[in-house]
N, C-alpha and C positions, 0 to 999 in steps of 0.2 A: 295226391294221384298226381298231380304233374310234376314235385319237387323233383323228382327225378329224373328228369330228364335231361340228360346230355348233350352233349353237341354232338357225338355222332347221328344218337337217338334221332337228333331234333334234321338234320340234314337228311334222314332216312323217310321224313315224313315229308320232308317236304319236294322229296323228290318225287315222290309217291303222287302227294302234290300236284305236282307239275306233270307227272307222265296222265293223270287222271281229268286233267283240268285243260290240260295245253298251253302254251306260253305264253298264245295270244289274249288268253280271257285273263292271264293272275292280273295285269296291272289293274284292270277292269273291278276282280275282287279284293285286289286291295284297294281300292278307290272308297268301295261300296261301303267295306268294314271299317274304312277313318271314318265316313259319312256317321256309320251307324254308331260309333263310339262318341263321335261329339255330339248328334244327337242327346244319345245317351245320357252324357254328363250336363248339357244344358239342361235336357227335364228333370235330372237329381239338382243342380243345384237349383232351379224354378221353387220345386217339391219341396226343399229345406228352407226354402227362405217365404214361401208360403206357411207354412209350420214356423216359421217361425215370427212371421205376424201375427199368426192365429193366436202362437200363444204371451205374446204380449198384449196382445186386444182381452184374454182370459185373465191375465193377469192387475189389469186396470179397472173391470169390472166384478 
């Protein structure tokens, strides 16, 4: 779906977002998006670690 977004389309989307939210809120939005991605990565890592440890426990029994 988003594979066909090229440079001009991306610039238009960013411009519309800038108009809607304003320049003052953009850094806050980017910061919160970065935090969300970090939390998602950490939770995914923890989930795979738990799954791996559960699999090894099941194989030992």
